[in-house]
C-alpha positions in Angstrom: 36.9 9.4 -60.8 35.9 5.9 -59.3 32.7 5.3 -57.7 31.5 4.1 -54.5 30.3 0.8 -53.8 26.9 0.7 -52.2 26.2 0.2 -48.8 23.6 0.2 -46.2 25.8 0.7 -42.4 23.2 0.8 -39.5 26.0 1.6 -36.6 24.4 2.6 -32.7 25.1 6.2 -33.6 23.4 6.6 -36.8 22.8 5.4 -40.4 25.9 5.5 -42.7 24.9 5.6 -46.7 27.4 5.0 -49.4 25.7 5.7 -52.6 27.7 5.8 -56.0 28.3 9.7 -56.0 28.6 10.0 -52.5 27.5 9.6 -48.9 24.9 10.8 -46.1 25.2 9.8 -42.5 21.9 10.5 -40.6 21.5 10.5 -36.4 19.2 7.7 -35.5 16.8 10.8 -33.3 16.8 12.1 -37.1 15.1 8.9 -38.9 11.5 9.4 -39.0 10.0 6.5 -40.8 11.9 4.4 -43.6 10.0 2.0 -46.5 11.4 0.4 -49.6 11.3 2.7 -52.8 12.1 2.0 -56.0 16.0 2.9 -55.1 16.2 1.7 -52.4 15.4 2.4 -48.8 14.1 5.6 -48.1 15.1 7.5 -44.9 11.9 10.0 -43.9 13.5 12.9 -42.1 11.2 15.0 -40.0 11.6 18.0 -41.9 10.1 16.4 -45.0 13.8 15.4 -46.8 14.7 12.3 -47.2 18.1 10.1 -48.1 17.7 6.5 -50.5 19.6 4.4 -50.1 20.8 2.5 -52.8 22.2 -0.5 -51.1 18.7 -2.0 -50.6 18.0 -0.9 -54.7 17.1 -4.1 -56.2 19.8 -3.5 -58.8 22.3 -3.0 -56.2 22.0 -6.7 -55.3 19.9 -8.3 -58.6 17.6 -9.3 -56.4 14.7 -8.8 -54.2 15.2 -6.0 -51.0 12.5 -7.7 -49.1 13.7 -9.5 -46.6 16.8 -7.4 -45.8 14.7 -4.3 -45.8 13.0 -6.0 -42.6 15.7 -6.4 -40.5 15.9 -2.4 -40.9 12.6 -0.8 -39.0 13.7 -2.9 -35.9 16.9 -2.3 -36.1 15.9 1.4 -35.6 13.4 0.5 -33.3 16.1 -0.3 -30.8 17.2 2.9 -31.0 20.6 4.6 -30.5 22.2 2.2 -28.2 20.7 -0.7 -29.6 23.3 -1.8 -32.7 21.8 -4.3 -34.9 22.3 -8.0 -34.8 
């Protein structure tokens, strides 16, 4: 079974987190908060669950992802009608 190439897409209709074992799709309105965790960007849901996007982990790029992560909350704040630049 081939591994998927990790990536994170923030689209007007939601977030797509492609991780080594599968893909998670989240609506922007379902994300209560986001933070940079040990394994990547953690999207915390209103129901207490979380989804981790490994594309923003140190292992994915071999370097700190702080700058890339800083763009993520702004894209989420922009809301569903605005795509990140």
